[in-house]
Structure formats: C-alpha cells, structure tokens
C-alpha positions as CSV (number, residue, x, y, z in Angstrom):
1,M,0.0,0.1,0.1
2,P,1.5,3.3,-1.0
3,Y,2.3,5.7,1.9
4,A,2.7,8.7,-0.3
5,T,2.6,10.1,-4.0
6,D,4.3,13.1,-5.5
7,T,1.6,15.4,-4.4
8,T,-0.2,13.6,-1.4
9,R,1.0,11.8,1.7
10,L,-0.1,10.4,5.0
11,V,1.2,12.3,7.9
12,P,1.2,10.4,11.3
13,L,-0.1,12.6,14.1
14,A,1.3,12.7,17.7
15,R,-0.9,12.8,20.7
16,H,0.4,16.0,21.9
17,G,-1.2,17.9,19.0
18,L,-1.3,18.9,15.3
19,P,1.8,20.1,13.5
20,E,2.3,23.7,12.5
21,I,1.6,22.7,8.8
22,C,-2.0,22.4,9.8
23,D,-2.5,26.1,10.6
24,A,-3.3,26.9,6.9
25,F,-6.3,24.6,7.1
26,L,-7.7,25.4,10.4
27,S,-10.3,27.9,11.6
28,P,-8.6,30.8,13.4
29,P,-9.7,31.6,17.0
30,G,-13.2,32.6,17.2
31,K,-14.0,32.2,13.5
32,G,-15.4,29.6,11.3
33,D,-16.0,26.2,12.8
34,F,-14.9,25.3,16.3
35,F,-14.6,21.6,15.1
36,A,-12.2,22.6,12.6
37,S,-10.0,24.4,15.1
38,R,-6.7,23.7,16.7
39,A,-8.2,23.6,20.3
40,W,-10.7,20.9,19.1
41,Y,-8.2,18.7,17.3
42,D,-5.6,18.9,19.9
43,T,-8.0,17.8,22.6
44,V,-9.3,15.0,20.4
45,L,-5.7,13.7,19.7
46,A,-4.7,13.8,23.6
47,H,-8.0,12.5,25.1
48,A,-10.4,10.8,22.6
49,L,-8.5,8.3,20.4
50,P,-9.8,4.8,20.4
51,P,-7.4,2.0,21.5
52,N,-5.0,0.7,18.8
53,A,-6.0,3.5,16.4
54,T,-3.6,5.8,14.7
55,A,-4.4,9.5,13.8
56,L,-3.3,10.6,10.3
57,L,-3.5,13.5,8.1
58,A,-4.2,12.9,4.4
59,L,-2.5,16.1,3.1
60,S,-2.4,17.0,-0.6
61,D,0.0,19.7,-1.8
62,E,-3.1,21.0,-3.9
63,G,-4.3,22.4,-0.4
64,L,-6.8,19.8,1.0
65,M,-6.4,18.0,4.2
66,L,-8.5,15.3,5.8
67,P,-8.0,14.5,9.5
68,L,-8.2,10.8,9.7
69,L,-8.0,7.6,11.9
70,R,-6.6,4.2,10.9
71,D,-8.4,1.7,12.9
72,A,-7.1,-1.6,14.4
73,E,-8.1,-3.5,11.1
74,G,-6.2,-0.9,9.0
75,A,-9.2,0.9,7.4
76,L,-9.3,4.7,7.3
77,Q,-12.1,6.8,8.8
78,S,-12.7,10.4,9.8
79,L,-11.1,11.7,12.8
80,T,-14.4,12.0,14.6
81,T,-15.6,11.1,18.1
82,P,-19.0,10.7,20.0
83,Y,-18.7,14.5,20.8
84,T,-18.1,15.6,17.2
85,L,-20.8,17.9,15.9
86,S,-19.4,18.3,12.4
87,W,-16.5,17.1,10.5
88,K,-15.3,18.3,7.1
89,P,-12.5,18.2,4.6
90,L,-10.2,21.2,5.3
91,L,-9.3,23.4,2.5
92,A,-6.4,26.0,2.6
93,A,-7.6,29.6,1.6
94,G,-7.9,30.3,-2.2
95,V,-7.7,26.6,-3.0
96,E,-9.9,25.2,-6.0
97,P,-11.7,22.3,-4.2
98,R,-12.4,20.1,-7.0
99,Q,-8.7,19.8,-8.3
100,A,-7.6,19.3,-4.7
101,A,-10.2,16.7,-4.1
102,R,-9.1,14.8,-7.4
103,A,-5.4,14.7,-6.2
104,L,-6.3,13.4,-2.9
105,G,-8.8,10.8,-4.5
106,Q,-6.1,9.5,-6.6
107,F,-4.0,8.6,-3.6
108,L,-7.0,7.3,-1.5
109,R,-8.4,5.0,-4.3
110,N,-5.4,2.6,-3.3
111,E,-6.6,2.4,0.2
112,R,-9.4,0.4,1.6
113,P,-12.9,1.9,1.6
114,L,-13.1,5.1,4.0
115,R,-16.0,6.0,6.2
116,L,-16.4,9.7,6.8
117,D,-18.8,10.9,9.6
118,A,-20.6,14.0,10.7
119,L,-20.7,15.7,7.4
120,D,-23.0,18.6,6.4
121,A,-24.0,17.8,2.9
122,N,-24.7,21.4,2.2
123,A,-21.4,22.8,3.3
124,T,-19.7,25.3,1.0
125,G,-17.5,23.5,-1.6
126,M,-18.9,19.9,-0.7
127,D,-20.3,19.3,-4.1
128,D,-16.9,20.3,-5.7
129,I,-15.1,18.0,-3.4
130,L,-17.4,15.1,-4.1
131,G,-17.0,15.8,-7.8
132,G,-13.2,15.7,-7.5
133,L,-13.2,12.4,-5.6
134,R,-15.6,10.9,-8.3
135,S,-13.2,11.9,-11.1
136,A,-10.4,10.2,-9.3
137,G,-12.3,7.0,-9.5
138,L,-14.0,7.0,-5.9
139,V,-17.8,6.3,-5.6
140,P,-19.2,8.2,-2.6
141,M,-22.3,6.7,-1.0
142,S,-24.1,8.6,1.7
143,F,-25.9,7.4,4.8
144,L,-27.9,9.2,7.6
145,H,-25.6,9.7,10.5
146,F,-27.5,11.9,13.2
147,G,-30.0,14.7,13.6
148,N,-28.8,18.1,14.8
149,W,-31.4,20.4,16.4
150,W,-30.6,24.2,16.2
151,Q,-32.1,27.6,15.6
152,P,-30.8,30.7,14.0
153,L,-31.6,33.9,15.8
154,L,-32.9,37.2,14.2
155,K,-30.5,40.1,14.6
156,G,-31.2,42.0,17.8
157,A,-32.9,39.0,19.4
158,C,-33.4,39.1,23.0
159,W,-34.4,36.5,25.7
160,G,-38.1,37.7,25.7
161,N,-38.8,37.2,22.1
162,Y,-36.9,34.0,22.2
163,L,-39.1,32.8,25.2
164,A,-42.2,34.1,23.5
165,A,-41.7,31.7,20.6
166,R,-41.3,28.5,22.8
167,P,-44.2,26.1,23.3
168,P,-46.7,27.4,25.8
169,A,-46.1,24.4,28.4
170,L,-42.3,25.1,28.3
171,R,-42.8,28.8,28.8
172,T,-45.1,28.3,31.8
173,T,-42.6,25.7,33.4
174,I,-39.7,28.2,32.8
175,H,-41.5,31.2,34.4
176,R,-42.4,28.9,37.5
177,K,-39.2,27.3,37.9
178,L,-37.1,30.4,37.5
179,A,-39.1,32.1,40.2
180,R,-38.4,29.3,42.5
181,A,-34.9,29.1,41.6
182,A,-34.2,32.7,42.3
183,R,-35.0,31.7,46.2
184,D,-33.6,28.2,46.3
185,S,-30.4,28.1,44.1
186,R,-27.6,30.0,42.6
187,F,-26.3,30.2,39.1
188,E,-22.6,30.2,38.3
189,L,-21.1,30.9,34.8
190,V,-17.4,30.1,34.2
191,T,-15.6,31.3,31.1
192,Q,-11.9,31.8,32.2
193,H,-9.1,29.3,33.0
194,G,-8.1,29.1,36.6
195,G,-9.5,28.1,40.0
196,E,-13.1,28.9,39.2
197,L,-12.9,26.6,36.1
198,E,-11.4,23.7,38.1
199,A,-14.3,24.2,40.6
200,G,-16.7,24.2,37.7
201,I,-15.3,21.1,36.2
202,Q,-15.5,19.3,39.6
203,A,-19.2,20.3,39.9
204,Y,-19.8,19.1,36.4
205,E,-18.3,15.7,37.1
206,D,-20.0,15.5,40.4
207,V,-23.3,16.1,38.8
208,R,-22.8,13.7,36.0
209,A,-21.9,10.9,38.5
210,R,-25.3,11.5,40.0
211,S,-27.3,11.7,36.7
212,W,-28.8,9.2,34.3
213,K,-25.8,9.6,31.9
214,P,-24.3,6.3,30.8
215,W,-20.6,5.3,31.1
216,E,-18.4,7.8,29.2
217,P,-16.0,6.2,26.6
218,F,-13.5,8.9,27.1
219,P,-13.9,10.1,30.7
220,D,-11.0,12.7,30.6
221,F,-12.4,14.4,27.4
222,D,-15.0,16.9,28.9
223,A,-12.6,18.3,31.5
224,A,-9.9,18.7,28.8
225,L,-12.1,20.4,26.2
226,M,-13.3,22.9,28.8
227,R,-9.7,23.8,29.6
228,A,-8.8,24.1,26.0
229,A,-12.0,26.2,25.2
230,S,-11.4,28.6,28.0
231,R,-7.9,29.4,26.8
232,V,-9.4,30.4,23.5
233,G,-12.4,32.4,25.0
234,A,-14.9,29.8,23.8
235,L,-16.1,28.3,27.1
236,R,-19.4,28.9,28.6
237,L,-19.8,26.4,31.6
238,G,-22.9,26.8,33.6
239,V,-23.6,25.3,37.1
240,L,-26.7,25.5,39.2
241,R,-26.3,24.9,43.0
242,D,-28.7,24.7,45.8
243,N,-28.4,27.1,48.8
244,A,-25.9,24.5,50.5
245,G,-23.6,24.9,47.7
246,V,-24.3,21.3,46.3
247,A,-24.4,21.2,42.4
248,M,-27.7,20.1,40.9
249,A,-27.0,20.7,37.3
250,A,-24.3,21.5,34.9
251,Q,-23.8,22.0,31.1
252,Y,-21.2,23.5,28.9
253,W,-21.4,25.4,25.6
254,I,-18.9,26.4,23.0
255,V,-19.2,29.9,21.6
256,W,-17.4,30.3,18.4
257,G,-18.0,32.1,15.1
258,G,-21.1,33.8,16.5
259,Q,-22.8,30.5,17.4
260,A,-23.4,28.7,20.6
261,A,-23.3,24.8,20.6
262,L,-24.2,22.8,23.6
263,L,-21.7,20.0,24.0
264,K,-22.8,18.3,27.3
265,L,-25.5,18.8,30.0
266,A,-26.5,16.6,33.1
267,H,-28.6,17.1,36.2
268,A,-28.6,15.1,39.4
269,E,-31.4,12.6,39.8
270,D,-31.7,13.5,43.5
271,A,-32.5,17.0,42.6
272,R,-35.0,16.2,39.8
273,A,-38.0,17.7,41.7
274,A,-36.5,21.2,41.4
275,S,-36.2,20.8,37.5
276,P,-32.5,22.1,37.7
277,G,-31.8,21.0,34.1
278,T,-34.7,23.2,32.7
279,V,-33.5,26.0,35.0
280,L,-30.0,25.9,33.9
281,T,-30.7,25.7,30.4
282,A,-32.9,28.8,30.4
283,R,-30.4,30.6,32.4
284,M,-27.6,29.7,30.0
285,I,-29.6,30.6,26.9
286,R,-30.7,34.0,28.3
287,W,-26.9,34.8,28.8
288,L,-25.9,33.6,25.4
289,I,-28.7,35.6,23.6
290,D,-28.6,38.8,25.8
291,E,-24.9,38.9,26.8
292,D,-23.0,36.9,24.1
293,R,-25.4,38.2,21.3
294,V,-25.1,34.8,19.5
295,A,-26.7,34.3,16.1
296,A,-27.6,30.6,16.5
297,L,-28.2,27.9,19.2
298,D,-27.0,24.5,18.5
299,F,-28.3,21.5,20.6
300,G,-25.8,19.1,19.4
301,R,-26.1,15.4,18.4
302,G,-29.3,13.5,18.4
303,D,-33.0,13.7,18.2
304,D,-33.7,13.8,22.1
305,A,-37.3,14.7,22.7
306,Y,-36.5,17.9,24.6
307,K,-34.6,19.5,22.0
308,P,-37.5,20.6,19.7
309,L,-38.9,22.5,22.7
310,W,-35.8,24.8,22.8
311,V,-35.0,25.2,19.2
312,A,-37.1,25.0,16.1
313,E,-35.0,23.5,13.3
314,R,-33.5,20.2,12.5
315,R,-30.7,19.5,10.1
316,Q,-29.3,16.0,9.0
317,R,-25.7,15.1,9.3
318,I,-24.6,12.4,7.0
319,G,-21.7,10.0,6.4
320,L,-20.1,8.9,3.3
321,I,-18.6,5.7,2.3
322,L,-15.7,6.3,-0.2
323,A,-14.7,3.2,-2.1
324,N,-13.0,2.2,-5.4
325,P,-15.2,-0.1,-7.3
326,L,-12.4,-1.4,-9.3
327,R,-10.9,-3.1,-6.0
328,P,-12.7,-6.2,-4.5
329,A,-12.9,-4.5,-1.2
330,G,-14.4,-1.3,-2.4
331,L,-17.0,-3.2,-4.5
332,M,-18.0,-5.3,-1.6
333,A,-18.5,-2.2,0.6
334,L,-20.5,-0.3,-1.9
335,A,-22.8,-3.5,-2.3
336,R,-23.2,-3.7,1.4
337,Q,-24.1,0.0,1.8
338,A,-26.6,-0.4,-1.1
339,A,-28.2,-3.4,0.4
340,G,-28.3,-1.6,3.8
341,Q,-30.1,1.4,2.3
342,G,-32.6,-1.0,0.5
343,R,-33.5,-2.7,3.7
344,R,-34.2,0.6,5.4
345,Q,-36.2,2.0,2.6
346,A,-38.2,-1.2,2.7
347,L,-38.7,-1.0,6.3
348,Q,-39.8,2.6,6.1
349,W,-42.3,1.6,3.4
350,I,-43.9,-1.1,5.5
351,G,-44.0,1.2,8.5
352,K,-45.9,3.8,6.3
353,A,-48.4,1.1,4.9
354,Q,-49.1,-0.3,8.4
355,G,-49.6,3.2,9.8
C-alpha cells in the first residue's frame, strides 16, 4: 500500500497535537467552525483516540487536508468522536476544491474503503469536493448519521422574544421554575481558565456521576475540552447549585464564530423535583442571547425529545462511504451499503403502509 505520492501523503499525528503545517487549514480563533480548530483537534488527539487506532492527516499539496484515523483493522475513517458535531475536509484559503479533491482521491483509491462521519451535505464546496473524488475513481455513498437540532436567531434577538416563541407548556414551566430558583439556588457561569474553572469542572463531574448519563467512553475528554476552550475564550460552563452549595445541574457550551453549541448537560437525579436542568438551560440561553449576542443556538447530536422545545429546526448530518469499485474490497463495501439502504427503505415503506 503506498504511503505517499508526488503530491499527497499520509502524515502520522502525535497525541500532543497537530503540527504547524495544519494552521493554514484550521479555523482561526473565534472564527469559522470550532470543530475545525486547533483547540478541538488537539484535545481529540490527547484525550479521545480509540485504543489501537492511529491518527493521520491525508495531506495534498494542492491544499486539501483530511484528519483521519486508521483503525485496528487498517481501514481509514474520519477523525471523529462521540462528541463531534461536524467534520469536513479542510481547504487552505484560495484553493480550488475540485482539483484538490481529485489529487487526494487519486491517492486514496489505493486504500481500503473510507468512512467519513458527521458531514454537512450542504457545506460550501462539498459538491466540488465530491466531484473531484468521483473524477479520481472513488464512489461516494451517503448514509444518515445523526440529527442536529438548532435555531438561527434574528439580529437583535433578546431573551424575551426567544421565550415568547417557545411552546406554551415550556414557557409556563420556565416562568414558574425560574421564580422558585431565584429563592432556592444560585447560578454560576465560568468562562476563564483558573481556580473557578477547576471548581466548575468538579461540579460538572459530580453532577454527571449522580445523573442518568451512561458510562463515558473517554472520561477525561470533557474536562480537557473545557480547559482548552477556556484558553481561547470559547467556554461557557454553567452550574446550578442549591443554597447549601451542592451542584444540581451543569452544562457547557462552546461560543465560536457567533454561534453557541451545547456540548454536554446533566442534572442530578436526587434534585429532579426542582427541574434543575430546565432552570440551568434557561439561564444559559438567556446569557448567550442577551450577553454573548449569539446568532444561533445548536443543541448538538441526536433527536432527544426535549430539543425541539428549545430550538425549532433540524438538520441532518450524513456520513459517506468512499470506495474504489475497481478493487474487490471497494465493490463489496458499496454493495453492502446499497443493500443496507434498500432494507431501510423497505422498512420505512412497510411502516408507512401499516400506519
């Protein structure tokens, strides 16, 4: 298997972070996409790599970079995690995406089939990138990955008009619970690195241990990401404590490029009667809208039932299988993907017929 061509190469990545060559492709501090920033990828490399996996860059001299993983079986996939909200091929400024993707595809067609996750099918340049990969002999087949609930906000939006647009039941709950919380709890917001952040991280971990949340595959990741985000001004960590100082709920958001994304939230089961999760979410959103003046709220991965109450729109993240149909492994991967899509469509048809 070739490790490099004249214009494209695979660069192994160390766990201590991305090399400087990546800076031409990454989002600068506070701009673009946080999930294409150094703060994000350095944290993933240090704290969220699966066992026996190797992180790599597929790097084209034409100006396209793919952060990838090679798994224990030797296949390549996107460098994504259970916490990734979006992943994309990274282009240097001024690069023609179709040409760059063709050069990279010519190299990757000698690899086993690739799986790329958490893609936005409507991202700028995506059609050109896919066109370049096709012209290099790769066949991309898409699949549904996860739903992402979010809401753009009108310029000049405030907490009052945001709340007025929420479902009546949620509005009533928020008004009632916030009035009680003003007497029975205190809200803390942490944004800066230092002692307050460490206390906030401890509160988050304490709440999570007392919550309904399942076992965490990378237990050090959240704390590491909060520290990294605080250093670049992106962290908004909220904690709700009772009057005795015991944390009842905690959540953290990333504010970047004018948008706020909710990474994690949890509330303690022993405090459920006070609805601390609802109270804290309301307090955080009020701050994000009125103080940070964000242009959009993003509730992260998944179609949890509570999310449509807080934000109004859903967008689909997709995955791609990239395979060379002229190689046996590629042809088999494409056939499996096609068969899987056929089964899912048949089940959907049966469900509609029975409904």
